[in-house]
N, C-alpha and C positions, 0 to 999 in steps of 0.2 A: 691413849691419846687424849689430851684434854681440849676441850672445845675451846678455841680463842675467840673472844669478842673482837668485834671490829674496833672499838674504842678502847683506849687504855682505862682501866679500872682506877678511879681515883675515889678513894674513901670521902664519904660526904663530910667527914671532919677529920682533921688532921689528929695523929695520935698526941695525946698528952692536953687535947683541949678541952674545954668544958661543953658538956651537952647543950648549952644554952647559947653558944656561939654559932652563927650562921656561916653558911659556906663562904670560903674566901673567894676573892676574885681569882679567875682561871680555874676553878674547881668546877667540875661538872656536876649537873643535877643529876639526880637518880632517874632512873628510866620509867618509873611510874609517873614521877611529876612531869617529865617530858611528854608522856603519852596523855596525862590529864590537859596539859596546856595545849597541846594540839587538838585535842578532843573540843576543849572549851573554844579555841579560835574557830575551829570548823562550824561548831554549833552557832556562834555569834554571826559568822559570814552567812550562813543559811537563814538565820533569823532576819538579818539585814536585807538580803535579797528579796526573801519572801514579804518583808515590809515595803520594799519599793515596788513590788509586782502589784500588791494589793493598793497601794496608793497610785499607781498607774491606773488599774482597773476603776478606782474611784473618780479619778479625774475624767476618764474617758467616759464613764457613765454619766457624770455632772455636765459635761460638754454636749452630749448626746441629748440629755434632757432639755437643756437650754437652746438647741438647734431644733428640736421638736417643737418648743413653745413657740419660737419664732415662725416656724412653718405654719403652725395652727393660726397665728394672728394673720399671716398672709392669706391663709385660706378663708378665713372669716371676712377679711376685708375684700377679697375677690368675690366672694359669694354675695355680699351685700351690694356690690357694684353690678354684678351679674342680675341680682333682682331688681335693682333699679333700671337697668337697660331693658330688661323683660316688661316691667311697668310700662316704660316709655314706650317701646314697640306695641304693647296692647292698646296703648292710647291712639297711637298714630294710626294702628289699624282699624280702630274704632272711627276716628276722623275720616279716614279714607272711604271706608264703606257707607259713612254718613253723606259725605259729598257726592257720591255716586248717584244718589237719589235725583231725578230731574227736578222735582219740585223744590228741592232744597238749593239747587243750582239756581233756579228762577228766583227764590225769594232772596238768595244772597246777593243776586245781581240787582234785583229791585232796591233792596235796603242799602247794602253797601255801596254799589256803584251808580245808584240812581237811573239805571237801564229801564227801558220801556220797549213793548212790542210794537211793531208797525200797526199803526191804526188806533193806537191808545194816545190819549191826550193826557199828560199829567198836569196837576193843579198844584202850583206852589203858592202858599199863603203866607205873606210877609205882614207883620204887623209893626207899627211904630214903637209900641211898649217893649216888644219882645225882639231881641238881635237874631234869634233862631229862626229857622224856616221848618214849616212843616210841609211835607210832601205827600200829596194824594194822588194816585193813579186811577183814571178812570178807565175801565176795560171796556174798550167797544169792540175790538176784534182780537181774538186769540188764535186765529188760524195760521198764522204764519210763525215760523221759527226765527225770523230775523229780530235782532234787537237794534234799538237806535236810542240815542241820548238827545232829546230835546224837549226840556220841560216848559211849560207855559207859566208865567210867573204873574200872579194877580195882587194887586196891592190892596190890603184889607182897609188901610186908612179910609179909602172913599167910602167902604160899605160901613164902617163904624159911624160915620158922620151922619148917617142916614137915619 
């Protein structure tokens, strides 16, 4: 029994034709040529899919690198802001400890606010040539912790005429 092929066998060229003439329309290609074409199509498909996968990996790597650089910039900005706030906190801590000293409080009250202790008599000297005032406190008694504000003003113009 002869083995029948599924496809009818057509010769690659009709009888009586020249070997240089290609197959006519409707004539089937040889089995080897079909196999070669299928293999070539499979190879091209695999190459395209591989190329697309590589391109996707490349693009995702670039996106990740860009994202990392953005995050690093944010981290540096936040670190600079943190350093600035720590410096400001240290400054405020030093100021708070400085102003806890009773002698500093007293000198600030005298210089900035013009306060005197009870029993002290401040002397304010004014002159006709200078619009500013000089304040001198004469410490008579420092035994009290109360403060008062009552300066004594002397006019220096009468002293300068003498």
